[in-house]
C-alpha positions as CSV (number, residue, x, y, z in Angstrom):
1,X,0.0,0.0,0.0
2,X,1.0,3.6,-0.6
3,X,-0.5,7.0,-0.9
4,X,-2.4,7.7,-4.1
5,X,-0.6,9.9,-6.7
6,X,-3.4,12.5,-6.4
7,X,-3.4,12.6,-2.6
8,X,-1.7,15.8,-1.5
9,X,0.4,15.8,1.6
10,X,0.2,19.2,3.4
11,X,2.2,20.1,6.4
12,X,0.0,21.9,9.0
13,X,2.1,22.6,12.1
14,X,2.6,19.4,14.0
15,X,-0.1,17.6,11.9
16,X,-0.5,16.5,8.2
17,X,-3.4,17.1,6.0
18,X,-4.1,14.5,3.3
19,X,-6.4,15.6,0.5
20,X,-7.3,13.7,-2.7
21,X,-8.1,16.0,-5.5
22,X,-10.3,13.4,-7.3
23,X,-12.6,12.2,-4.5
24,X,-12.3,15.4,-2.5
25,X,-11.6,13.4,0.7
26,X,-9.8,15.4,3.4
27,X,-8.3,13.9,6.6
28,X,-5.8,15.2,9.2
29,X,-3.3,13.1,10.9
30,X,-1.4,13.9,14.1
31,X,2.1,13.3,12.7
32,X,4.7,14.7,10.4
33,X,4.5,14.6,6.6
34,X,7.3,12.1,6.5
35,X,5.4,9.7,8.8
36,X,1.9,10.3,7.3
37,X,1.9,7.4,4.8
38,X,3.3,4.9,7.3
39,X,0.9,6.0,10.1
40,X,-2.2,5.9,7.8
41,X,-1.5,2.4,6.4
42,X,-0.1,0.6,9.3
43,X,-2.3,2.1,12.0
44,X,-5.6,1.5,10.3
45,X,-7.9,-1.6,10.5
46,X,-9.2,-3.4,7.5
47,X,-12.4,-1.4,7.4
48,X,-10.5,1.9,7.3
49,X,-8.1,0.6,4.7
50,X,-11.0,-0.3,2.5
51,X,-12.4,3.2,3.0
52,X,-9.1,4.9,2.1
53,X,-8.8,2.7,-1.0
54,X,-12.3,3.5,-2.1
55,X,-11.7,7.2,-1.6
56,X,-8.3,7.0,-3.4
57,X,-6.4,8.3,-0.4
58,X,-4.2,5.2,-0.8
59,X,-3.6,2.7,-3.6
60,X,-2.3,-0.8,-4.0
61,X,1.3,-0.9,-4.9
62,X,0.6,-2.1,-8.4
63,X,-2.2,0.3,-9.2
64,X,-1.8,2.6,-12.1
65,X,-3.1,5.9,-10.6
66,X,-2.8,7.8,-13.9
67,X,-4.9,5.3,-15.9
68,X,-7.4,5.1,-13.1
69,X,-7.7,8.9,-13.1
70,X,-8.2,8.9,-16.9
71,X,-11.0,6.3,-16.6
72,X,-12.7,8.4,-13.9
73,X,-12.3,11.5,-16.0
74,X,-13.9,9.8,-19.0
75,X,-16.8,8.6,-17.0
76,X,-17.4,12.0,-15.5
77,X,-17.2,13.9,-18.8
78,X,-19.5,11.5,-20.5
79,X,-22.1,11.1,-17.7
80,X,-25.6,10.5,-18.9
81,X,-27.7,11.1,-15.9
82,X,-27.7,15.0,-15.9
83,X,-28.0,17.5,-18.6
84,X,-26.4,20.9,-18.0
85,X,-27.6,24.0,-19.9
86,X,-26.3,27.5,-19.6
87,X,-28.7,29.8,-21.5
88,X,-27.5,33.2,-22.6
89,X,-30.9,35.0,-22.8
90,X,-29.4,38.0,-24.5
91,X,-26.5,40.3,-24.2
92,X,-28.3,43.5,-23.1
93,X,-27.3,44.8,-19.7
94,X,-28.4,47.7,-17.5
95,X,-24.8,48.2,-16.3
96,X,-21.4,48.5,-18.1
97,X,-18.8,46.8,-15.9
98,X,-15.3,47.7,-16.7
99,X,-14.1,44.1,-16.9
100,X,-17.0,42.5,-18.7
101,X,-15.8,39.8,-21.1
102,X,-19.0,40.3,-23.2
103,X,-18.3,43.9,-23.9
104,X,-17.5,43.2,-27.5
105,X,-20.9,41.8,-28.1
106,X,-23.0,44.4,-26.3
107,X,-24.3,46.1,-29.3
108,X,-27.6,46.7,-30.9
109,X,-27.3,44.0,-33.5
110,X,-26.6,41.3,-30.9
111,X,-28.6,42.4,-27.9
112,X,-31.8,40.6,-28.9
113,X,-33.2,37.9,-26.7
114,X,-33.0,34.2,-27.5
115,X,-35.8,32.4,-29.3
116,X,-38.0,30.9,-26.6
117,X,-39.6,28.4,-28.9
118,X,-36.2,27.3,-30.2
119,X,-34.7,26.9,-26.8
120,X,-37.6,24.9,-25.4
121,X,-37.7,22.7,-28.4
122,X,-34.0,22.2,-28.3
123,X,-33.9,21.2,-24.6
124,X,-36.8,18.9,-25.0
125,X,-35.1,17.3,-28.1
126,X,-31.9,16.7,-26.1
127,X,-33.9,15.2,-23.2
128,X,-35.6,12.7,-25.6
129,X,-32.3,11.7,-27.2
130,X,-30.3,11.5,-23.9
131,X,-33.1,10.5,-21.4
132,X,-31.5,12.6,-18.6
133,X,-32.7,12.0,-15.1
134,X,-32.2,15.6,-14.0
135,X,-31.5,19.0,-15.5
136,X,-29.3,21.8,-14.4
137,X,-30.4,25.0,-16.2
138,X,-28.6,28.3,-15.6
139,X,-29.8,31.7,-17.0
140,X,-27.2,34.2,-17.8
141,X,-26.9,37.5,-19.8
142,X,-26.0,40.3,-20.3
143,X,-28.2,40.8,-17.3
144,X,-30.8,37.9,-17.2
145,X,-33.3,39.8,-15.1
146,X,-33.9,42.1,-18.1
147,X,-35.3,39.1,-19.8
148,X,-37.7,38.1,-17.0
149,X,-40.5,37.4,-19.6
150,X,-38.3,34.8,-21.3
151,X,-37.2,33.3,-18.0
152,X,-40.8,32.8,-16.9
153,X,-41.9,31.5,-20.3
154,X,-38.9,29.0,-20.7
155,X,-39.2,27.7,-17.1
156,X,-43.0,27.4,-17.3
157,X,-42.8,25.4,-20.5
158,X,-39.9,23.2,-19.4
159,X,-41.6,22.4,-16.1
160,X,-44.5,21.0,-18.1
161,X,-42.3,19.2,-20.6
162,X,-39.7,17.7,-18.3
163,X,-41.2,17.8,-14.8
164,X,-40.5,20.7,-12.4
165,X,-39.1,18.4,-9.7
166,X,-36.4,17.2,-12.1
167,X,-35.0,20.6,-12.9
168,X,-32.6,22.8,-10.9
169,X,-32.7,26.4,-12.1
170,X,-30.2,29.1,-11.3
171,X,-29.4,32.6,-12.4
172,X,-26.1,34.7,-12.5
173,X,-27.1,38.3,-12.0
174,X,-25.8,41.7,-11.0
175,X,-28.6,41.8,-8.5
176,X,-30.0,45.3,-9.4
177,X,-33.3,44.0,-10.9
178,X,-34.3,41.3,-8.4
179,X,-37.4,43.2,-7.4
180,X,-41.2,42.9,-8.0
181,X,-41.0,45.2,-11.0
182,X,-39.1,42.4,-12.7
183,X,-41.5,39.7,-11.5
184,X,-39.1,38.1,-9.1
185,X,-41.9,36.4,-7.2
186,X,-43.2,34.6,-10.4
187,X,-39.6,33.7,-11.4
188,X,-39.1,32.0,-8.0
189,X,-42.5,30.3,-8.2
190,X,-41.4,28.7,-11.4
191,X,-38.5,27.1,-9.7
192,X,-35.7,29.6,-10.3
193,X,-34.5,29.7,-6.7
194,X,-30.7,29.8,-6.9
195,X,-29.1,33.2,-7.4
196,X,-25.5,34.1,-7.8
197,X,-25.1,37.9,-7.3
198,X,-21.9,39.7,-8.3
199,X,-20.3,42.6,-6.4
200,X,-17.1,44.4,-6.9
201,X,-16.0,45.5,-3.4
202,X,-17.4,48.1,-1.1
203,X,-19.7,50.9,-2.4
204,X,-17.0,53.3,-3.7
205,X,-15.0,50.8,-5.7
206,X,-18.1,48.8,-6.8
207,X,-19.8,51.8,-8.2
208,X,-16.6,52.9,-9.9
209,X,-16.5,49.7,-11.8
210,X,-20.2,49.7,-12.7
211,X,-21.1,52.5,-15.2
212,X,-18.0,54.5,-14.2
213,X,-19.5,55.4,-10.9
214,X,-22.7,56.8,-12.4
215,X,-26.0,55.7,-10.9
216,X,-24.3,53.6,-8.3
217,X,-25.8,50.2,-8.0
218,X,-24.2,49.0,-4.7
219,X,-26.9,50.1,-2.4
220,X,-29.7,48.8,-4.7
221,X,-28.0,45.4,-4.8
222,X,-27.7,45.3,-1.0
223,X,-31.3,46.3,-0.6
224,X,-32.5,43.7,-3.0
225,X,-30.5,41.0,-1.2
226,X,-31.9,41.9,2.2
227,X,-35.5,41.8,0.8
228,X,-34.9,38.4,-0.8
229,X,-33.4,37.1,2.5
230,X,-36.4,38.4,4.5
231,X,-39.2,37.3,2.0
232,X,-38.0,34.0,0.6
233,X,-36.6,31.5,3.1
234,X,-36.4,28.6,0.6
235,X,-34.1,30.2,-2.0
236,X,-30.3,30.0,-2.2
237,X,-28.4,33.2,-2.5
238,X,-24.6,33.5,-3.1
239,X,-22.5,36.6,-3.5
240,X,-19.7,36.4,-6.0
241,X,-17.0,38.9,-5.1
242,X,-15.0,39.8,-8.2
243,X,-11.4,40.3,-7.1
244,X,-9.3,43.0,-8.7
245,X,-6.1,44.7,-7.7
246,X,-8.1,47.6,-6.4
247,X,-10.8,45.9,-4.3
248,X,-8.8,43.0,-2.9
249,X,-8.0,44.9,0.3
250,X,-11.8,45.7,0.9
251,X,-12.8,42.1,1.5
252,X,-12.9,42.5,5.3
253,X,-14.8,45.7,5.1
254,X,-17.4,44.2,2.8
255,X,-17.9,41.2,5.0
256,X,-18.2,43.5,8.0
257,X,-21.0,45.3,6.2
258,X,-22.8,42.0,5.5
259,X,-22.6,41.1,9.2
260,X,-23.8,44.6,10.2
261,X,-26.8,44.3,7.9
262,X,-27.6,40.7,9.1
263,X,-27.0,39.3,5.7
264,X,-25.9,35.8,6.4
265,X,-25.3,34.2,3.0
266,X,-22.2,32.6,1.4
267,X,-19.6,34.7,-0.3
268,X,-17.3,33.3,-2.9
269,X,-14.6,34.9,-5.0
270,X,-13.6,35.1,-8.7
271,X,-10.6,36.7,-10.2
272,X,-11.4,39.2,-12.9
273,X,-11.0,37.1,-16.1
274,X,-7.8,37.8,-17.9
275,X,-9.1,38.2,-21.5
276,X,-6.3,40.4,-22.8
277,X,-8.4,43.6,-22.2
278,X,-8.7,44.0,-18.4
279,X,-5.0,44.5,-17.9
280,X,-5.4,47.4,-15.4
281,X,-7.8,45.3,-13.2
282,X,-6.2,41.9,-13.3
283,X,-4.9,40.2,-10.2
284,X,-1.7,38.3,-11.0
285,X,-2.2,35.0,-9.4
286,X,1.4,34.7,-8.2
287,X,0.7,37.2,-5.5
288,X,-1.3,36.3,-2.4
289,X,-4.5,38.1,-3.2
290,X,-6.6,34.9,-3.6
291,X,-5.2,33.4,-0.4
292,X,-5.6,36.5,1.6
293,X,-9.2,37.0,0.5
294,X,-10.2,33.6,1.7
295,X,-8.3,33.9,5.0
296,X,-10.2,37.1,5.7
297,X,-13.5,35.5,4.7
298,X,-12.9,32.4,6.8
299,X,-12.2,34.7,9.8
300,X,-15.6,36.2,9.2
301,X,-17.2,32.7,9.4
302,X,-17.4,31.9,5.6
303,X,-17.0,28.2,4.7
304,X,-15.3,26.8,1.6
305,X,-14.4,23.5,0.0
306,X,-10.9,23.1,-1.4
307,X,-10.4,24.1,-5.1
308,X,-14.1,25.1,-5.4
309,X,-13.3,27.5,-8.3
310,X,-11.2,25.1,-10.2
311,X,-12.2,22.6,-12.9
312,X,-12.9,19.0,-12.0
313,X,-11.5,16.5,-14.4
314,X,-12.1,18.9,-17.3
315,X,-14.4,21.9,-17.9
316,X,-17.6,22.6,-19.9
317,X,-15.6,22.1,-23.0
318,X,-14.8,18.5,-22.3
319,X,-18.2,17.5,-20.9
320,X,-20.5,15.8,-23.4
321,X,-23.7,17.0,-21.9
322,X,-22.8,20.5,-21.0
323,X,-24.6,22.8,-23.4
324,X,-23.7,26.6,-23.6
325,X,-26.4,28.3,-25.6
326,X,-25.7,31.7,-27.1
327,X,-28.5,34.2,-27.7
328,X,-27.7,33.7,-31.4
329,X,-29.1,30.1,-31.1
330,X,-25.6,28.5,-31.5
331,X,-24.0,26.0,-29.2
332,X,-20.6,26.9,-27.7
333,X,-18.1,25.0,-25.6
334,X,-16.6,27.8,-23.5
335,X,-18.5,30.2,-21.3
336,X,-15.9,32.9,-22.0
337,X,-16.0,32.4,-25.7
338,X,-19.6,32.8,-26.6
339,X,-19.8,34.5,-30.1
340,X,-16.3,33.2,-30.8
341,X,-16.6,30.8,-33.8
342,X,-13.5,28.9,-32.7
343,X,-15.6,27.5,-29.8
344,X,-18.9,27.0,-31.7
345,X,-20.2,23.5,-32.1
346,X,-23.3,24.1,-34.2
347,X,-26.7,25.7,-34.4
348,X,-29.2,24.3,-31.9
349,X,-31.2,22.9,-34.8
350,X,-28.2,20.8,-35.9
351,X,-27.9,19.0,-32.5
352,X,-27.6,15.3,-33.0
353,X,-26.5,15.4,-36.6
354,X,-23.3,13.7,-37.9
355,X,-21.7,17.1,-38.3
356,X,-22.6,18.1,-34.7
357,X,-20.9,15.0,-33.3
358,X,-17.8,15.4,-35.5
359,X,-17.3,18.9,-34.2
360,X,-18.1,18.0,-30.7
361,X,-15.5,15.3,-30.6
362,X,-12.8,17.9,-31.1
363,X,-13.6,19.4,-27.8
364,X,-14.3,16.2,-25.9
365,X,-10.9,14.8,-26.9
366,X,-9.1,18.0,-25.9
367,X,-5.8,17.4,-24.0
368,X,-3.5,20.2,-22.7
369,X,-0.7,21.1,-25.1
370,X,1.9,20.5,-22.4
371,X,2.2,16.7,-22.3
372,X,3.8,16.8,-18.9
373,X,0.6,18.0,-17.3
374,X,-0.9,14.6,-17.1
375,X,1.9,13.5,-14.7
376,X,1.2,16.3,-12.3
377,X,-0.6,15.5,-9.0
378,X,-2.8,18.6,-9.6
379,X,-3.9,17.6,-13.1
380,X,-7.5,16.7,-12.0
381,X,-8.1,20.3,-10.7
382,X,-6.0,22.2,-13.2
383,X,-6.2,20.2,-16.5
384,X,-3.4,22.2,-18.0
385,X,-4.9,25.6,-17.2
386,X,-7.8,27.3,-19.1
387,X,-7.5,26.5,-22.8
388,X,-9.1,29.8,-23.7
389,X,-6.6,31.8,-21.7
390,X,-3.8,29.6,-23.0
391,X,-4.8,30.6,-26.5
392,X,-4.5,34.3,-25.6
393,X,-1.3,34.2,-23.6
394,X,0.3,30.9,-24.3
395,X,0.7,28.0,-21.8
396,X,1.8,28.9,-18.3
397,X,2.1,26.3,-15.6
398,X,-0.1,27.2,-12.6
399,X,1.4,24.7,-10.1
400,X,3.3,27.3,-8.2
401,X,0.1,29.4,-8.0
402,X,-1.8,26.4,-6.5
403,X,0.7,25.8,-3.9
404,X,1.0,29.4,-2.9
405,X,-2.7,29.9,-2.7
406,X,-5.0,26.8,-2.8
407,X,-2.9,24.7,-0.5
408,X,-2.6,27.4,2.0
409,X,-6.4,27.9,1.9
410,X,-6.8,24.2,2.7
411,X,-4.9,24.7,5.9
412,X,-7.2,27.6,6.8
413,X,-10.2,25.5,6.1
414,X,-9.0,22.7,8.3
415,X,-7.9,25.0,11.1
416,X,-11.2,26.8,11.1
417,X,-13.1,23.5,11.4
418,X,-11.1,22.5,14.4
419,X,-11.7,25.7,16.3
């Protein structure tokens, strides 16, 4: 017996954390890193050994961990039980965020809403061909709340076609329009009860990024969140804090504000996406901004799972049943590359054709250009880095970034749990 290749050994004071990046199993041992493998294997009974083998914490000496990981990856990327759909309702937005990756397609010719009949027919068609057990449907924009009529119509139809209890709906929104004027009550009644709301720091910085400080949206977002928390106990709210160079030092103040306002909902973080345009806003991952943001949040009582923002055995591009639908009615394979023909699979109407599957296979068979990646213990949560960003900037190994940030965050997660 030995530790699995994908089990990370993390020194944590006088203890050792073991974390498997495939099964997401985390344990802590009261010993040094050097003694962890021996202690785990030789101090465990048969039942615990079986558990550790099943969770890939350890492996038999003759096990091929890489081939085992590949098999798990293939099964995950070709799973048949769930259909995932990300629907771009349209690209119109009531704000103009400085870092928006969709800025190039926010124009009159492309700001129309998606064809409701087409999208419902398409999803029903895929459900009949694939026979999914459940459906994960996410509405996105532009600002999706501008398209509240389409959300209500699509969800209402799909609930009848597929069964409401089989569908999980969510929405990624700037939060400014989550009010009765935009029929939030009817949206929730139709099953859309998972909202990810984006913010950009405390009021001054947030409002600076949104519409260059004009018609500040921060207070309106906070007011809408409070109303949702007070009026709808059965919905799930998540704040996504977009980290930039400028707002990374405001995390503590923002979380203090939430506590003062009695807003007790999860806060996660995203780095402003490096699309070659947002140079002045980007956080270079080699610094400690990502780590420090999470340390501050954990101090404020926020809870996280390791690597929660990273890919898992691939991304949407490599998942057979992950459908990213542009407002133009085309199917894409990268959330950041909607409207980019290099990532377009086909029109919705061509789903299931020979041409569709031939194009799809190019994405499903994607492997990182750097062939050494597959031998890395972080491969299941990195996958050679974002292919889209690699095309813009060229390949850059992120292993050092992970160890400087994500591994340190794991320590904070474990330490917070033991307090």
